[in-house]
A tleap script that builds the chain and sets N, CA, C and O, in Angstrom:
source leaprc.protein.ff14SB
mol = sequence {
  NMET THR LEU ILE PHE LYS VAL CYS GLY ARG
  GLN GLU TRP ARG ALA ALA ALA LEU ALA ASP
  ALA TYR ALA GLY SER PRO ASP ASP ALA ARG
  ASP GLY PHE ILE HIE PHE SER THR ALA SER
  GLN LEU PRO GLY THR LEU VAL LYS HIE TYR
  ALA GLY ARG ASP ASP LEU LEU LEU ILE ALA
  VAL ASP GLY ASP ALA LEU GLY ALA THR LEU
  LYS TRP GLU ALA SER ARG GLY GLY ASP LEU
  PHE PRO HIE LEU TYR GLY ALA LEU PRO LEU
  SER ALA VAL LEU TRP THR LYS GLU LEU PRO
  PHE ASP GLY SER GLY HIE HIE HIE LEU PRO
  ALA GLU ALA GLY CGLN
}
set mol.1.N position { 0.846 -1.181 0.000 }
set mol.1.CA position { 0.000 0.000 0.000 }
set mol.1.C position { 0.891 1.243 0.000 }
set mol.1.O position { 1.894 1.306 0.710 }
set mol.2.N position { 0.508 2.213 -0.798 }
set mol.2.CA position { 1.206 3.493 -0.860 }
set mol.2.C position { 0.418 4.499 -0.036 }
set mol.2.O position { -0.690 4.887 -0.407 }
set mol.3.N position { 0.995 4.917 1.087 }
set mol.3.CA position { 0.323 5.847 1.993 }
set mol.3.C position { 0.646 7.277 1.578 }
set mol.3.O position { 1.812 7.667 1.511 }
set mol.4.N position { -0.405 8.058 1.299 }
set mol.4.CA position { -0.249 9.469 0.976 }
set mol.4.C position { -1.190 10.269 1.878 }
set mol.4.O position { -2.093 9.714 2.504 }
set mol.5.N position { -0.960 11.586 1.932 }
set mol.5.CA position { -1.688 12.422 2.883 }
set mol.5.C position { -2.232 13.683 2.226 }
set mol.5.O position { -1.622 14.253 1.322 }
set mol.6.N position { -3.394 14.098 2.706 }
set mol.6.CA position { -4.001 15.367 2.320 }
set mol.6.C position { -4.211 16.183 3.577 }
set mol.6.O position { -4.722 15.675 4.576 }
set mol.7.N position { -3.821 17.440 3.533 }
set mol.7.CA position { -4.094 18.380 4.611 }
set mol.7.C position { -5.286 19.211 4.160 }
set mol.7.O position { -5.288 19.743 3.050 }
set mol.8.N position { -6.286 19.325 5.002 }
set mol.8.CA position { -7.425 20.166 4.634 }
set mol.8.C position { -8.087 20.729 5.884 }
set mol.8.O position { -7.882 20.243 6.996 }
set mol.9.N position { -8.879 21.759 5.671 }
set mol.9.CA position { -9.617 22.378 6.757 }
set mol.9.C position { -10.791 21.519 7.195 }
set mol.9.O position { -11.329 20.733 6.415 }
set mol.10.N position { -11.178 21.679 8.443 }
set mol.10.CA position { -12.303 20.899 8.984 }
set mol.10.C position { -13.592 21.114 8.186 }
set mol.10.O position { -14.326 20.163 7.915 }
set mol.11.N position { -13.862 22.361 7.815 }
set mol.11.CA position { -15.093 22.662 7.063 }
set mol.11.C position { -15.099 21.945 5.717 }
set mol.11.O position { -16.121 21.392 5.312 }
set mol.12.N position { -13.950 21.951 5.016 }
set mol.12.CA position { -13.845 21.252 3.732 }
set mol.12.C position { -14.154 19.767 3.915 }
set mol.12.O position { -14.847 19.160 3.099 }
set mol.13.N position { -13.629 19.193 5.000 }
set mol.13.CA position { -13.805 17.756 5.200 }
set mol.13.C position { -15.242 17.414 5.569 }
set mol.13.O position { -15.746 16.357 5.188 }
set mol.14.N position { -15.902 18.295 6.305 }
set mol.14.CA position { -17.316 18.073 6.622 }
set mol.14.C position { -18.142 18.009 5.337 }
set mol.14.O position { -19.020 17.157 5.194 }
set mol.15.N position { -17.856 18.909 4.415 }
set mol.15.CA position { -18.567 18.912 3.135 }
set mol.15.C position { -18.276 17.626 2.362 }
set mol.15.O position { -19.170 17.072 1.722 }
set mol.16.N position { -17.040 17.150 2.419 }
set mol.16.CA position { -16.677 15.905 1.731 }
set mol.16.C position { -17.445 14.728 2.320 }
set mol.16.O position { -17.912 13.858 1.584 }
set mol.17.N position { -17.577 14.699 3.640 }
set mol.17.CA position { -18.290 13.599 4.292 }
set mol.17.C position { -19.751 13.554 3.838 }
set mol.17.O position { -20.308 12.472 3.654 }
set mol.18.N position { -20.358 14.698 3.661 }
set mol.18.CA position { -21.746 14.753 3.201 }
set mol.18.C position { -21.875 14.288 1.750 }
set mol.18.O position { -22.878 13.683 1.371 }
set mol.19.N position { -20.854 14.575 0.947 }
set mol.19.CA position { -20.879 14.230 -0.479 }
set mol.19.C position { -20.308 12.840 -0.757 }
set mol.19.O position { -20.427 12.338 -1.875 }
set mol.20.N position { -19.690 12.215 0.244 }
set mol.20.CA position { -19.025 10.919 0.106 }
set mol.20.C position { -17.840 10.965 -0.862 }
set mol.20.O position { -17.418 9.937 -1.391 }
set mol.21.N position { -17.312 12.173 -1.086 }
set mol.21.CA position { -16.119 12.362 -1.918 }
set mol.21.C position { -15.559 13.743 -1.615 }
set mol.21.O position { -16.295 14.653 -1.231 }
set mol.22.N position { -14.262 13.889 -1.789 }
set mol.22.CA position { -13.603 15.176 -1.565 }
set mol.22.C position { -13.168 15.718 -2.917 }
set mol.22.O position { -12.353 15.105 -3.605 }
set mol.23.N position { -13.713 16.869 -3.296 }
set mol.23.CA position { -13.417 17.475 -4.593 }
set mol.23.C position { -12.167 18.341 -4.560 }
set mol.23.O position { -11.672 18.757 -5.608 }
set mol.24.N position { -11.652 18.615 -3.367 }
set mol.24.CA position { -10.434 19.404 -3.247 }
set mol.24.C position { -10.679 20.801 -2.735 }
set mol.24.O position { -11.818 21.247 -2.600 }
set mol.25.N position { -9.586 21.480 -2.452 }
set mol.25.CA position { -9.605 22.849 -1.958 }
set mol.25.C position { -9.682 23.825 -3.133 }
set mol.25.O position { -9.578 23.409 -4.287 }
set mol.26.N position { -9.863 25.106 -2.854 }
set mol.26.CA position { -9.798 26.088 -3.944 }
set mol.26.C position { -8.447 26.038 -4.689 }
set mol.26.O position { -8.412 26.211 -5.907 }
set mol.27.N position { -7.363 25.809 -3.982 }
set mol.27.CA position { -6.052 25.690 -4.643 }
set mol.27.C position { -6.018 24.465 -5.556 }
set mol.27.O position { -5.464 24.518 -6.654 }
set mol.28.N position { -6.614 23.363 -5.098 }
set mol.28.CA position { -6.687 22.164 -5.930 }
set mol.28.C position { -7.478 22.450 -7.199 }
set mol.28.O position { -7.064 22.071 -8.295 }
set mol.29.N position { -8.608 23.113 -7.047 }
set mol.29.CA position { -9.453 23.434 -8.205 }
set mol.29.C position { -8.694 24.315 -9.194 }
set mol.29.O position { -8.782 24.116 -10.405 }
set mol.30.N position { -7.959 25.278 -8.680 }
set mol.30.CA position { -7.171 26.170 -9.543 }
set mol.30.C position { -6.138 25.385 -10.348 }
set mol.30.O position { -5.923 25.659 -11.529 }
set mol.31.N position { -5.499 24.403 -9.701 }
set mol.31.CA position { -4.419 23.651 -10.345 }
set mol.31.C position { -4.899 22.468 -11.179 }
set mol.31.O position { -4.134 21.925 -11.975 }
set mol.32.N position { -6.158 22.062 -11.006 }
set mol.32.CA position { -6.728 20.992 -11.807 }
set mol.32.C position { -6.492 19.597 -11.254 }
set mol.32.O position { -6.747 18.608 -11.942 }
set mol.33.N position { -6.011 19.504 -10.027 }
set mol.33.CA position { -5.798 18.211 -9.367 }
set mol.33.C position { -5.763 18.425 -7.869 }
set mol.33.O position { -5.577 19.548 -7.399 }
set mol.34.N position { -5.943 17.337 -7.111 }
set mol.34.CA position { -5.861 17.405 -5.655 }
set mol.34.C position { -4.427 17.121 -5.248 }
set mol.34.O position { -3.849 16.102 -5.625 }
set mol.35.N position { -3.863 18.032 -4.477 }
set mol.35.CA position { -2.493 17.926 -3.987 }
set mol.35.C position { -2.418 16.974 -2.794 }
set mol.35.O position { -3.204 17.086 -1.854 }
set mol.36.N position { -1.480 16.049 -2.836 }
set mol.36.CA position { -1.176 15.163 -1.718 }
set mol.36.C position { 0.304 15.271 -1.405 }
set mol.36.O position { 1.072 15.846 -2.176 }
set mol.37.N position { 0.698 14.718 -0.273 }
set mol.37.CA position { 2.102 14.647 0.126 }
set mol.37.C position { 2.396 13.261 0.665 }
set mol.37.O position { 1.502 12.559 1.138 }
set mol.38.N position { 3.661 12.877 0.588 }
set mol.38.CA position { 4.124 11.680 1.276 }
set mol.38.C position { 4.453 12.070 2.710 }
set mol.38.O position { 4.431 13.253 3.049 }
set mol.39.N position { 4.755 11.100 3.548 }
set mol.39.CA position { 5.104 11.389 4.944 }
set mol.39.C position { 6.302 12.323 5.025 }
set mol.39.O position { 6.300 13.253 5.832 }
set mol.40.N position { 7.315 12.098 4.216 }
set mol.40.CA position { 8.518 12.937 4.284 }
set mol.40.C position { 8.271 14.345 3.742 }
set mol.40.O position { 9.009 15.269 4.084 }
set mol.41.N position { 7.259 14.525 2.915 }
set mol.41.CA position { 6.945 15.837 2.348 }
set mol.41.C position { 6.016 16.669 3.230 }
set mol.41.O position { 5.900 17.879 3.040 }
set mol.42.N position { 5.357 16.029 4.188 }
set mol.42.CA position { 4.365 16.725 5.021 }
set mol.42.C position { 4.906 17.945 5.761 }
set mol.42.O position { 4.275 19.000 5.704 }
set mol.43.N position { 6.050 17.855 6.456 }
set mol.43.CA position { 6.516 19.049 7.169 }
set mol.43.C position { 6.690 20.263 6.257 }
set mol.43.O position { 6.280 21.365 6.618 }
set mol.44.N position { 7.285 20.079 5.094 }
set mol.44.CA position { 7.469 21.189 4.162 }
set mol.44.C position { 6.153 21.722 3.635 }
set mol.44.O position { 5.996 22.931 3.467 }
set mol.45.N position { 5.206 20.834 3.373 }
set mol.45.CA position { 3.884 21.237 2.894 }
set mol.45.C position { 3.183 22.090 3.946 }
set mol.45.O position { 2.582 23.113 3.618 }
set mol.46.N position { 3.257 21.675 5.195 }
set mol.46.CA position { 2.602 22.441 6.266 }
set mol.46.C position { 3.205 23.829 6.400 }
set mol.46.O position { 2.474 24.807 6.551 }
set mol.47.N position { 4.519 23.927 6.348 }
set mol.47.CA position { 5.185 25.226 6.485 }
set mol.47.C position { 4.866 26.133 5.296 }
set mol.47.O position { 4.556 27.311 5.470 }
set mol.48.N position { 4.945 25.576 4.098 }
set mol.48.CA position { 4.771 26.384 2.880 }
set mol.48.C position { 3.321 26.807 2.632 }
set mol.48.O position { 3.072 27.939 2.219 }
set mol.49.N position { 2.371 25.915 2.879 }
set mol.49.CA position { 0.984 26.187 2.476 }
set mol.49.C position { -0.014 26.375 3.616 }
set mol.49.O position { -1.118 26.868 3.384 }
set mol.50.N position { 0.347 25.994 4.838 }
set mol.50.CA position { -0.636 26.019 5.929 }
set mol.50.C position { -0.152 26.722 7.189 }
set mol.50.O position { -0.751 26.553 8.251 }
set mol.51.N position { 0.901 27.495 7.096 }
set mol.51.CA position { 1.446 28.185 8.267 }
set mol.51.C position { 0.367 29.041 8.926 }
set mol.51.O position { -0.346 29.790 8.258 }
set mol.52.N position { 0.264 28.918 10.231 }
set mol.52.CA position { -0.659 29.740 10.997 }
set mol.52.C position { -2.089 29.234 11.068 }
set mol.52.O position { -2.897 29.798 11.805 }
set mol.53.N position { -2.425 28.192 10.329 }
set mol.53.CA position { -3.807 27.689 10.355 }
set mol.53.C position { -3.995 26.701 11.493 }
set mol.53.O position { -3.191 25.790 11.689 }
set mol.54.N position { -5.073 26.900 12.237 }
set mol.54.CA position { -5.340 26.031 13.390 }
set mol.54.C position { -6.618 25.210 13.217 }
set mol.54.O position { -7.177 24.711 14.193 }
set mol.55.N position { -7.076 25.074 11.975 }
set mol.55.CA position { -8.333 24.364 11.700 }
set mol.55.C position { -8.115 23.154 10.800 }
set mol.55.O position { -8.985 22.811 9.999 }
set mol.56.N position { -6.956 22.505 10.925 }
set mol.56.CA position { -6.568 21.493 9.944 }
set mol.56.C position { -6.752 20.051 10.397 }
set mol.56.O position { -6.674 19.723 11.581 }
set mol.57.N position { -7.001 19.207 9.404 }
set mol.57.CA position { -7.048 17.761 9.575 }
set mol.57.C position { -6.004 17.141 8.653 }
set mol.57.O position { -5.672 17.694 7.605 }
set mol.58.N position { -5.499 15.995 9.061 }
set mol.58.CA position { -4.619 15.205 8.220 }
set mol.58.C position { -5.395 13.964 7.796 }
set mol.58.O position { -5.892 13.214 8.636 }
set mol.59.N position { -5.494 13.759 6.497 }
set mol.59.CA position { -6.247 12.646 5.927 }
set mol.59.C position { -5.252 11.652 5.338 }
set mol.59.O position { -4.469 12.012 4.459 }
set mol.60.N position { -5.272 10.412 5.808 }
set mol.60.CA position { -4.401 9.360 5.271 }
set mol.60.C position { -5.179 8.590 4.218 }
set mol.60.O position { -6.330 8.208 4.428 }
set mol.61.N position { -4.528 8.366 3.075 }
set mol.61.CA position { -5.198 7.763 1.929 }
set mol.61.C position { -4.350 6.614 1.387 }
set mol.61.O position { -3.122 6.690 1.341 }
set mol.62.N position { -5.035 5.557 0.981 }
set mol.62.CA position { -4.398 4.442 0.279 }
set mol.62.C position { -4.249 4.856 -1.178 }
set mol.62.O position { -5.203 4.774 -1.952 }
set mol.63.N position { -3.058 5.297 -1.549 }
set mol.63.CA position { -2.820 5.760 -2.908 }
set mol.63.C position { -3.079 4.696 -3.958 }
set mol.63.O position { -3.511 5.007 -5.068 }
set mol.64.N position { -2.819 3.454 -3.615 }
set mol.64.CA position { -3.039 2.365 -4.572 }
set mol.64.C position { -4.510 2.224 -4.950 }
set mol.64.O position { -4.828 1.783 -6.054 }
set mol.65.N position { -5.399 2.595 -4.046 }
set mol.65.CA position { -6.839 2.491 -4.302 }
set mol.65.C position { -7.324 3.530 -5.316 }
set mol.65.O position { -8.457 3.450 -5.792 }
set mol.66.N position { -6.477 4.497 -5.643 }
set mol.66.CA position { -6.881 5.565 -6.551 }
set mol.66.C position { -6.602 5.243 -8.014 }
set mol.66.O position { -7.079 5.940 -8.910 }
set mol.67.N position { -5.832 4.191 -8.254 }
set mol.67.CA position { -5.588 3.742 -9.626 }
set mol.67.C position { -4.874 4.770 -10.479 }
set mol.67.O position { -4.010 5.506 -10.003 }
set mol.68.N position { -5.250 4.807 -11.745 }
set mol.68.CA position { -4.566 5.638 -12.736 }
set mol.68.C position { -4.854 7.130 -12.588 }
set mol.68.O position { -4.207 7.946 -13.244 }
set mol.69.N position { -5.815 7.502 -11.735 }
set mol.69.CA position { -6.085 8.929 -11.543 }
set mol.69.C position { -5.036 9.589 -10.660 }
set mol.69.O position { -4.996 10.816 -10.567 }
set mol.70.N position { -4.180 8.794 -10.007 }
set mol.70.CA position { -3.100 9.328 -9.182 }
set mol.70.C position { -1.824 9.355 -10.014 }
set mol.70.O position { -1.376 8.325 -10.518 }
set mol.71.N position { -1.246 10.542 -10.150 }
set mol.71.CA position { -0.013 10.734 -10.914 }
set mol.71.C position { 1.064 11.278 -9.987 }
set mol.71.O position { 0.783 12.075 -9.092 }
set mol.72.N position { 2.290 10.844 -10.208 }
set mol.72.CA position { 3.439 11.347 -9.452 }
set mol.72.C position { 4.170 12.335 -10.343 }
set mol.72.O position { 4.717 11.971 -11.384 }
set mol.73.N position { 4.171 13.607 -9.910 }
set mol.73.CA position { 4.707 14.666 -10.754 }
set mol.73.C position { 5.697 15.527 -9.987 }
set mol.73.O position { 5.560 15.751 -8.785 }
set mol.74.N position { 6.701 16.005 -10.720 }
set mol.74.CA position { 7.738 16.851 -10.113 }
set mol.74.C position { 7.132 18.162 -9.649 }
set mol.74.O position { 6.328 18.780 -10.347 }
set mol.75.N position { 7.536 18.573 -8.452 }
set mol.75.CA position { 7.084 19.835 -7.889 }
set mol.75.C position { 8.238 20.441 -7.112 }
set mol.75.O position { 9.362 20.498 -7.611 }
set mol.76.N position { 7.974 20.886 -5.913 }
set mol.76.CA position { 8.955 21.571 -5.077 }
set mol.76.C position { 10.316 20.876 -5.102 }
set mol.76.O position { 10.443 19.732 -4.664 }
set mol.77.N position { 11.330 21.571 -5.616 }
set mol.77.CA position { 12.690 21.034 -5.632 }
set mol.77.C position { 12.859 19.818 -6.530 }
set mol.77.O position { 13.839 19.086 -6.386 }
set mol.78.N position { 11.933 19.583 -7.449 }
set mol.78.CA position { 12.013 18.418 -8.323 }
set mol.78.C position { 11.513 17.132 -7.688 }
set mol.78.O position { 11.511 16.084 -8.333 }
set mol.79.N position { 11.093 17.198 -6.435 }
set mol.79.CA position { 10.566 16.026 -5.738 }
set mol.79.C position { 9.247 15.600 -6.383 }
set mol.79.O position { 8.464 16.445 -6.814 }
set mol.80.N position { 9.004 14.297 -6.449 }
set mol.80.CA position { 7.747 13.792 -7.016 }
set mol.80.C position { 6.646 13.821 -5.961 }
set mol.80.O position { 6.782 13.239 -4.885 }
set mol.81.N position { 5.563 14.504 -6.287 }
set mol.81.CA position { 4.409 14.610 -5.402 }
set mol.81.C position { 3.229 13.880 -6.018 }
set mol.81.O position { 3.074 13.872 -7.240 }
set mol.82.N position { 2.384 13.259 -5.177 }
set mol.82.CA position { 1.176 12.616 -5.684 }
set mol.82.C position { 0.077 13.643 -5.964 }
set mol.82.O position { -0.255 14.466 -5.110 }
set mol.83.N position { -0.474 13.579 -7.168 }
set mol.83.CA position { -1.560 14.464 -7.591 }
set mol.83.C position { -2.718 13.608 -8.086 }
set mol.83.O position { -2.526 12.713 -8.910 }
set mol.84.N position { -3.903 13.879 -7.591 }
set mol.84.CA position { -5.084 13.124 -7.970 }
set mol.84.C position { -5.910 13.921 -8.965 }
set mol.84.O position { -6.351 15.032 -8.672 }
set mol.85.N position { -6.114 13.349 -10.137 }
set mol.85.CA position { -6.924 13.976 -11.179 }
set mol.85.C position { -8.338 13.414 -11.110 }
set mol.85.O position { -8.696 12.485 -11.833 }
set mol.86.N position { -9.115 13.995 -10.236 }
set mol.86.CA position { -10.481 13.570 -9.988 }
set mol.86.C position { -10.781 13.733 -8.515 }
set mol.86.O position { -9.912 14.127 -7.737 }
set mol.87.N position { -11.995 13.434 -8.134 }
set mol.87.CA position { -12.399 13.537 -6.721 }
set mol.87.C position { -11.826 12.364 -5.928 }
set mol.87.O position { -11.627 11.272 -6.460 }
set mol.88.N position { -11.571 12.611 -4.660 }
set mol.88.CA position { -11.091 11.569 -3.750 }
set mol.88.C position { -12.290 10.813 -3.191 }
set mol.88.O position { -13.077 11.386 -2.438 }
set mol.89.N position { -12.445 9.530 -3.546 }
set mol.89.CA position { -13.537 8.755 -2.951 }
set mol.89.C position { -13.208 8.461 -1.483 }
set mol.89.O position { -12.087 8.065 -1.164 }
set mol.90.N position { -14.165 8.650 -0.613 }
set mol.90.CA position { -13.895 8.434 0.810 }
set mol.90.C position { -13.592 6.977 1.123 }
set mol.90.O position { -13.066 6.674 2.194 }
set mol.91.N position { -13.910 6.082 0.220 }
set mol.91.CA position { -13.572 4.666 0.413 }
set mol.91.C position { -12.063 4.431 0.415 }
set mol.91.O position { -11.606 3.396 0.901 }
set mol.92.N position { -11.281 5.371 -0.117 }
set mol.92.CA position { -9.812 5.250 -0.133 }
set mol.92.C position { -9.161 5.834 1.121 }
set mol.92.O position { -7.952 5.700 1.310 }
set mol.93.N position { -9.954 6.483 1.979 }
set mol.93.CA position { -9.427 7.118 3.188 }
set mol.93.C position { -9.249 6.066 4.280 }
set mol.93.O position { -10.156 5.287 4.573 }
set mol.94.N position { -8.056 6.066 4.872 }
set mol.94.CA position { -7.729 5.114 5.935 }
set mol.94.C position { -8.046 5.676 7.314 }
set mol.94.O position { -8.579 4.972 8.172 }
set mol.95.N position { -7.721 6.931 7.518 }
set mol.95.CA position { -8.020 7.595 8.782 }
set mol.95.C position { -7.926 9.106 8.625 }
set mol.95.O position { -7.365 9.623 7.659 }
set mol.96.N position { -8.499 9.797 9.615 }
set mol.96.CA position { -8.479 11.254 9.683 }
set mol.96.C position { -8.071 11.645 11.098 }
set mol.96.O position { -8.614 11.126 12.073 }
set mol.97.N position { -7.118 12.557 11.205 }
set mol.97.CA position { -6.630 13.004 12.522 }
set mol.97.C position { -6.563 14.531 12.561 }
set mol.97.O position { -6.326 15.182 11.544 }
set mol.98.N position { -6.771 15.076 13.735 }
set mol.98.CA position { -6.568 16.512 13.957 }
set mol.98.C position { -5.078 16.826 13.800 }
set mol.98.O position { -4.223 15.987 14.083 }
set mol.99.N position { -4.783 18.045 13.345 }
set mol.99.CA position { -3.404 18.532 13.281 }
set mol.99.C position { -3.267 19.660 14.303 }
set mol.99.O position { -3.481 20.826 13.973 }
set mol.100.N position { -2.911 19.317 15.534 }
set mol.100.CA position { -2.802 20.353 16.562 }
set mol.100.C position { -1.769 21.409 16.177 }
set mol.100.O position { -0.743 21.112 15.565 }
set mol.101.N position { -2.067 22.634 16.549 }
set mol.101.CA position { -1.227 23.792 16.244 }
set mol.101.C position { -0.830 24.423 17.567 }
set mol.101.O position { -1.691 24.783 18.369 }
set mol.102.N position { 0.467 24.558 17.798 }
set mol.102.CA position { 0.898 25.140 19.073 }
set mol.102.C position { 1.142 26.638 18.938 }
set mol.102.O position { 1.156 27.180 17.833 }
set mol.103.N position { 1.331 27.290 20.060 }
set mol.103.CA position { 1.512 28.735 20.098 }
set mol.103.C position { 2.768 29.224 19.407 }
set mol.103.O position { 2.873 30.408 19.089 }
set mol.104.N position { 3.726 28.335 19.168 }
set mol.104.CA position { 4.966 28.756 18.496 }
set mol.104.C position { 4.866 28.607 16.977 }
set mol.104.O position { 5.848 28.818 16.265 }
set mol.105.N position { 3.688 28.247 16.487 }
set mol.105.CA position { 3.491 28.209 15.046 }
set mol.105.C position { 3.780 26.891 14.377 }
set mol.105.O position { 3.985 26.852 13.164 }
set mol.106.N position { 3.802 25.803 15.133 }
set mol.106.CA position { 4.102 24.497 14.554 }
set mol.106.C position { 2.899 23.562 14.637 }
set mol.106.O position { 2.154 23.564 15.617 }
set mol.107.N position { 2.731 22.773 13.596 }
set mol.107.CA position { 1.732 21.704 13.596 }
set mol.107.C position { 2.403 20.438 14.104 }
set mol.107.O position { 3.580 20.192 13.838 }
set mol.108.N position { 1.644 19.643 14.833 }
set mol.108.CA position { 2.172 18.391 15.369 }
set mol.108.C position { 1.538 17.223 14.633 }
set mol.108.O position { 0.340 16.966 14.756 }
set mol.109.N position { 2.361 16.523 13.867 }
set mol.109.CA position { 1.880 15.376 13.098 }
set mol.109.C position { 1.660 14.175 14.016 }
set mol.109.O position { 2.443 13.938 14.935 }
set mol.110.N position { 0.601 13.427 13.764 }
set mol.110.CA position { 0.365 12.212 14.575 }
set mol.110.C position { 1.413 11.152 14.264 }
set mol.110.O position { 1.971 11.126 13.167 }
set mol.111.N position { 1.677 10.285 15.222 }
set mol.111.CA position { 2.665 9.216 15.039 }
set mol.111.C position { 2.326 8.357 13.839 }
set mol.111.O position { 3.226 7.846 13.172 }
set mol.112.N position { 1.053 8.189 13.555 }
set mol.112.CA position { 0.619 7.349 12.430 }
set mol.112.C position { 1.081 7.894 11.078 }
set mol.112.O position { 1.051 7.178 10.078 }
set mol.113.N position { 1.507 9.157 11.046 }
set mol.113.CA position { 1.982 9.762 9.790 }
set mol.113.C position { 3.418 9.367 9.490 }
set mol.113.O position { 3.965 9.746 8.454 }
set mol.114.N position { 4.032 8.611 10.388 }
set mol.114.CA position { 5.382 8.127 10.130 }
set mol.114.C position { 6.477 9.134 10.381 }
set mol.114.O position { 7.571 9.009 9.830 }
set mol.115.N position { 6.208 10.120 11.191 }
set mol.115.CA position { 7.230 11.141 11.463 }
set mol.115.C position { 8.014 10.813 12.696 }
set mol.115.O position { 8.914 11.563 13.074 }
savepdb mol mol.pdb
quit
């Protein structure tokens, strides 16, 4: 199994739960795919795109369950990032965890994220 992660706001995820699929964030819609990260890419993703946000969830996804709609493409520093071309079916989600935010501006990843 290929474990990948999506960071999203609680409100976005509530809407996904009602729809039984996650269509992505406004940034995802702008780019034409849903952005994911691997465990090693998560810290950089949080700093670059989510600094200061205290309303976040970490969504763990079975990348293999997404089939050919998941593409690995070069992004930050030439690193390959997982991009989903289509909605994320909630059947591919393994778990959802809060991303606590401390007063010094850091998010704390759950142990299950492999950090």
